[in-house]
C-alpha atoms as one frame of an Amber mdcrd trajectory, in Angstrom:
protein
  37.470 -73.769 122.758  40.781 -74.989 121.463  41.824 -75.030 117.778  40.805
 -78.632 117.184  37.354 -78.059 118.686  36.913 -74.940 116.590  37.801 -76.795
 113.485  35.284 -79.546 114.338  32.555 -76.946 114.967  33.395 -75.196 111.658
  33.108 -78.567 109.817  29.815 -79.224 111.662  28.528 -75.775 110.588  29.395
 -76.369 106.981  27.763 -79.792 107.010  24.519 -78.341 108.513  24.474 -75.545
 105.916  25.105 -78.043 103.041  22.392 -80.416 104.297  19.930 -77.489 104.767
  20.474 -76.263 101.197  20.189 -79.811  99.798  16.910 -80.370 101.587  15.651
 -77.028 100.314  16.541 -77.959  96.760  14.902 -81.394  97.211  11.652 -79.590
  98.235  11.236 -78.558  94.615  11.807 -82.071  93.338   9.291 -83.705  95.699
   6.517 -85.651  93.989   3.904 -84.994  96.637   2.989 -82.255  99.139   3.905
 -84.564 101.979   7.356 -85.196 100.569   7.896 -81.458 100.070   6.807 -80.919
 103.723   9.337 -83.541 104.817  12.194 -81.843 102.983  11.032 -78.455 104.363
  11.196 -79.900 107.865  14.668 -81.265 107.173  15.841 -77.888 105.898  14.435
 -76.042 108.866  16.038 -78.395 111.350  19.409 -78.199 109.586  19.235 -74.362
 109.609  18.365 -74.403 113.333  21.398 -76.647 113.945  23.604 -74.343 111.841
  22.375 -71.344 113.800  23.172 -73.042 117.052  26.713 -73.953 115.939  27.298
 -70.479 114.486  26.346 -68.996 117.905  28.864 -71.281 119.562  31.582 -70.138
 117.131  30.788 -66.515 117.733  30.421 -64.555 114.467  27.080 -62.778 114.885
  27.093 -61.910 111.166  26.961 -65.602 110.254  24.022 -66.130 112.701  22.115
 -63.262 111.130  22.737 -64.509 107.611  21.563 -68.042 108.569  18.449 -66.668
 110.237  17.641 -64.610 107.163  18.095 -67.630 104.942  15.815 -69.702 107.201
  13.153 -67.036 106.984  13.458 -67.006 103.187  12.984 -70.796 103.097   9.925
 -70.533 105.333   8.518 -67.806 103.143   9.019 -69.779  99.948   7.435 -72.899
 101.404   4.412 -71.006 102.689   3.919 -69.267  99.346   4.503 -72.262  97.055
   3.575 -75.379  98.962   0.896 -74.430 101.451
């Protein structure tokens, strides 16, 4: 991967992480359980995308951090919205 591709992947990773966190925050502001479930789904998908991109970039520490964050989000949803 050349430098330009790496920068694009890094920007994609940041966008995925930002969207995931925004969706997670929106889960709490949802006015119905179905809306909360939708935001949860958005957060999960964005974290999965971020994990995929992080794997492509290589730093295993970032992959582990994202996987742990995803597990936290899942745990919170299960305990508070299920």
